[in-house]
TORTI-557184 format. One line per field, with one value per residue (C-alpha): residue in three letters; x, y, z; residue number from 0. Coordinates in steps of 0.02 Angstrom, whole numbers, plus 50000, padded with zeros to 5 digits. Layout:
residuo	(ALA_...);
xx	(X_...);
yy	(Y_...);
zz	(Z_...);
num	(NUM_...);
***
This chain:
residuo	(MET_ASN_ARG_LEU_ARG_MET_ILE_LYS_GLN_LYS_GLY_TYR_LEU_GLN_LEU_TYR_GLY_PHE_LEU_LEU_PRO_GLY_ILE_ALA_LEU_VAL_VAL_LEU_PHE_ASN_TYR_ILE_PRO_MET_LEU_GLY_LEU_GLN_ILE_ALA_PHE_ARG_ASP_TYR_ASN_PHE_SER_ASP_GLY_ILE_TRP_LYS_SER_PRO_TRP_ILE_GLY_LEU_GLN_ASN_PHE_LYS_GLU_PHE_ALA_ALA_SER_HIS_ASP_PHE_TRP_LYS_ALA_THR_GLY_ASN_THR_LEU_LEU_LEU_THR_PHE_LEU_ARG_LEU_LEU_PHE_VAL_PHE_PRO_THR_THR_ILE_VAL_VAL_ALA_LEU_LEU_ILE_ASN_GLU_ILE_ARG_ALA_PHE_ARG_PHE_LYS_ARG_ILE_VAL_GLN_SER_LEU_SER_TYR_LEU_PRO_HIS_PHE_VAL_SER_TRP_ILE_VAL_VAL_VAL_GLY_PHE_LEU_ASP_ALA_PHE_LEU_SER_ILE_ASP_GLY_GLY_GLY_MET_ASN_SER_LEU_LEU_HIS_SER_PHE_GLY_VAL_GLN_PRO_ILE_ALA_PHE_MET_GLY_SER_GLU_THR_TRP_PHE_ARG_PRO_ILE_PHE_VAL_LEU_SER_SER_MET_TRP_LYS_GLU_VAL_GLY_TRP_GLY_THR_ILE_LEU_TYR_LEU_ALA_ALA_ILE_SER_GLY_ILE_ASN_PRO_VAL_LEU_TYR_GLU_ALA_ALA_VAL_MET_ASP_GLY_ALA_GLY_ARG_PHE_ALA_GLN_MET_ARG_TYR_ILE_THR_LEU_PRO_SER_ILE_VAL_PRO_ILE_ILE_SER_ILE_VAL_LEU_ILE_LEU_THR_VAL_PRO_GLY_LEU_LEU_SER_VAL_GLY_ILE_ASP_GLN_ILE_TYR_THR_MET_ILE_ASN_PRO_ALA_ASN_ILE_GLY_VAL_ALA_GLU_VAL_VAL_ASP_THR_TYR_VAL_LEU_ARG_LEU_GLY_ILE_GLY_GLN_ALA_GLN_TYR_SER_GLN_THR_THR_ALA_ILE_GLY_LEU_VAL_MET_SER_VAL_ILE_ALA_THR_VAL_LEU_LEU_VAL_LEU_SER_ASN_MET_ILE_SER_LYS_ARG_ILE_GLY_GLY_ASP_SER_LEU_TRP);
xx	(47505_47581_47417_47409_47586_47544_47393_47503_47634_47499_47435_47610_47629_47470_47535_47702_47603_47546_47730_47755_47683_47792_47946_47910_47898_48061_48152_48077_48107_48255_48366_48347_48387_48552_48614_48624_48759_48887_48862_48977_49119_49080_49089_48902_48815_48640_48691_48787_48677_48730_48806_48903_48971_49161_49224_49336_49352_49372_49397_49229_49267_49435_49356_49222_49345_49457_49313_49312_49124_49090_49184_49103_48932_48980_49034_48870_48773_48859_48839_48654_48614_48713_48614_48451_48502_48559_48400_48256_48289_48288_48148_48037_48066_48031_47870_47811_47843_47749_47600_47591_47578_47416_47278_47126_47089_47004_47134_47272_47196_47181_47364_47417_47316_47383_47562_47539_47466_47628_47698_47567_47606_47719_47890_47842_47701_47809_47950_47823_47754_47932_47970_47815_47839_48027_48021_48125_47980_47828_47863_47790_47958_48041_47888_47905_48092_48058_47941_48088_48203_48299_48350_48267_48358_48358_48331_48304_48454_48573_48706_48703_48517_48501_48549_48435_48289_48328_48330_48176_48072_48123_48075_47906_47863_47925_47931_47745_47746_47900_47811_47696_47821_47865_47683_47644_47789_47732_47556_47629_47708_47631_47518_47568_47737_47655_47540_47688_47781_47633_47625_47810_47776_47847_47782_47743_47920_47996_47879_47930_48115_48123_47983_47928_48096_48190_48045_48058_48249_48238_48130_48243_48392_48304_48253_48430_48502_48385_48427_48618_48626_48530_48674_48728_48557_48479_48324_48318_48134_48173_48343_48301_48156_48263_48423_48460_48615_48637_48647_48714_48882_48805_48649_48728_48719_48762_48583_48572_48751_48706_48547_48643_48782_48669_48519_48603_48768_48720_48863_48769_48922_48991_48825_48798_48972_48930_48766_48852_48983_48851_48746_48895_48940_48759_48758_48920_48848_48692_48792_48910_48769_48678_48834_48868_48687_48690_48851_48797_48615_48575_48447_48474_48386_48462);
yy	(49942_50065_50077_49887_49886_50021_49920_49765_49863_49936_49760_49702_49848_49795_49617_49679_49777_49613_49575_49731_49663_49507_49610_49725_49577_49502_49668_49700_49528_49462_49606_49742_49620_49584_49749_49655_49540_49669_49600_49459_49587_49680_49648_49670_49722_49786_49951_50012_49934_49871_50031_50084_49915_49903_49838_49686_49620_49431_49397_49309_49196_49148_49107_48989_48910_48866_48789_48600_48600_48690_48564_48419_48494_48519_48338_48279_48392_48325_48144_48161_48254_48126_47984_48072_48103_47923_47844_47968_48041_47876_47804_47950_47908_47723_47759_47877_47741_47612_47727_47761_47574_47561_47540_47551_47738_47749_47642_47746_47907_47829_47777_47950_48036_47922_47949_48140_48148_48127_48285_48389_48314_48425_48357_48389_48263_48140_48142_48133_47975_47906_47944_47849_47703_47684_47723_47609_47602_47525_47576_47466_47422_47376_47275_47178_47152_47098_46962_46891_46900_47055_47185_47357_47482_47671_47710_47898_47917_47812_47880_47715_47723_47909_47905_47759_47842_48007_47929_47819_47959_48076_47942_47911_48094_48163_48024_48032_48221_48214_48103_48245_48319_48151_48096_48262_48233_48054_48113_48219_48073_48040_47885_47839_47785_47656_47596_47569_47478_47362_47323_47278_47157_47263_47218_47335_47331_47362_47510_47582_47557_47618_47747_47812_47828_47909_48030_48099_48115_48305_48334_48218_48325_48486_48416_48354_48525_48607_48475_48493_48668_48598_48481_48608_48619_48462_48546_48614_48571_48385_48382_48502_48392_48234_48299_48266_48259_48073_48084_48261_48192_48132_48242_48415_48498_48672_48735_48678_48738_48911_48911_48859_48984_49128_49113_49019_49114_49277_49259_49350_49403_49227_49150_49282_49243_49057_49090_49200_49068_48931_49038_49072_48886_48840_48964_48890_48714_48769_48844_48694_48565_48663_48668_48482_48435_48544_48465_48286_48285_48458_48494_48645_48787_48918);
zz	(48286_48409_48502_48518_48584_48712_48771_48793_48889_49002_49035_49080_49201_49289_49303_49370_49499_49577_49613_49718_49882_49868_49826_49973_50092_50028_50047_50219_50295_50195_50141_50272_50415_50327_50400_50564_50492_50547_50723_50667_50653_50814_51001_51015_51174_51208_51285_51133_51000_50830_50761_50916_50972_50950_50782_50807_50629_50612_50797_50816_50669_50744_50912_50848_50724_50873_50971_50986_51021_50857_50751_50843_50810_50627_50612_50689_50570_50415_50470_50511_50351_50251_50331_50296_50115_50096_50164_50155_49981_49882_49990_49938_49754_49782_49877_49739_49608_49713_49743_49556_49523_49625_49498_49614_49613_49783_49869_49789_49858_50031_50029_49971_50107_50244_50184_50188_50364_50466_50386_50477_50647_50752_50799_50980_50962_50865_50992_51134_51055_51035_51218_51272_51153_51185_51371_51480_51605_51525_51345_51210_51133_51297_51349_51187_51216_51394_51332_51234_51385_51327_51456_51440_51329_51356_51171_51187_51304_51201_51084_50991_50953_50922_50738_50690_50780_50694_50520_50545_50621_50477_50353_50434_50443_50276_50146_50104_50087_49977_49851_49796_49673_49598_49580_49494_49374_49341_49301_49161_49070_48899_48911_48733_48800_48914_48775_48659_48797_48827_48641_48647_48790_48933_49106_49250_49318_49147_49119_49288_49251_49071_49063_49233_49317_49170_49145_49322_49322_49290_49445_49546_49494_49545_49714_49744_49700_49825_49956_49949_50029_50178_50221_50351_50432_50501_50567_50743_50765_50763_50847_50988_51045_51039_51120_51304_51415_51382_51192_51169_51110_50946_50943_50958_50786_50725_50748_50929_50962_50899_51004_51160_51129_51080_51195_51337_51344_51255_51130_50992_50893_50879_50833_50698_50631_50626_50539_50409_50370_50356_50238_50126_50121_50083_49938_49869_49883_49790_49647_49636_49640_49506_49396_49420_49380_49224_49161_49196_49144_49077_49215_49327_49417_49302);
num	(0_1_2_3_4_5_6_7_8_9_10_11_12_13_14_15_16_17_18_19_20_21_22_23_24_25_26_27_28_29_30_31_32_33_34_35_36_37_38_39_40_41_42_43_44_45_46_47_48_49_50_51_52_53_54_55_56_57_58_59_60_61_62_63_64_65_66_67_68_69_70_71_72_73_74_75_76_77_78_79_80_81_82_83_84_85_86_87_88_89_90_91_92_93_94_95_96_97_98_99_100_101_102_103_104_105_106_107_108_109_110_111_112_113_114_115_116_117_118_119_120_121_122_123_124_125_126_127_128_129_130_131_132_133_134_135_136_137_138_139_140_141_142_143_144_145_146_147_148_149_150_151_152_153_154_155_156_157_158_159_160_161_162_163_164_165_166_167_168_169_170_171_172_173_174_175_176_177_178_179_180_181_182_183_184_185_186_187_188_189_190_191_192_193_194_195_196_197_198_199_200_201_202_203_204_205_206_207_208_209_210_211_212_213_214_215_216_217_218_219_220_221_222_223_224_225_226_227_228_229_230_231_232_233_234_235_236_237_238_239_240_241_242_243_244_245_246_247_248_249_250_251_252_253_254_255_256_257_258_259_260_261_262_263_264_265_266_267_268_269_270_271_272_273_274_275_276_277_278_279_280_281_282_283_284_285_286_287_288_289_290_291_292_293_294_295_296_297_298_299_300_301);
***
């Protein structure tokens, strides 16, 4: 018995050994760089380095907290992420339910593949297409509007149109890819439930409403929990390619503000302080959303 236990323990040690490379990478690229967070509490400069730069405590935090540009960027960030959560998140669920209702297997696979493809297209390419299509000089949209007697509109340089374009482009690019988790969860639903529903006279819509949707609520809760911490990060890859001097009033978000302040003005201490605060807030949001989800529906990450 003891020999069998020793063999099992040895096998577990070998399995744990496979974790070592992953743990090493996490420590190397995630934990050791955290030593640089002290820049947020120093008046950092290249000549003195991190350890010899003067310690100034919370001064950097006070400076960015008193900045009007920072709070404006924060407001834009929250509004854009709220709009994306309001429109993109539920649309992903609806699309997954609709794809699941396709009975022709080959056609279903074609629809899935086509819906995934936009995810692999770079935002540079997407925004380049938008610039060409929405251009005020010869763009497809303005040509169509002109045929109806409407004056050309500078869509990409308009504060009014920036948010709708942001939401619609996010939806086009990411909705299909987001359906993967939900379709995987749907595939795990016991077919007996659908057979019983058919025997009771339930139609396709009733099956979707009372079987499919309730069965994927746990995965919806988990995805929502993981989405909430990202409320403070819109995604610099999309925003940075869409922002220009004409729409910067509504397009400037925390990520682009940090980039402009850090790279453009070499304010490394302030940008590190901003990043630290945002990371702490994101962690708090993750814990709170997990607690709320656990209390309401019993589903949580831990």
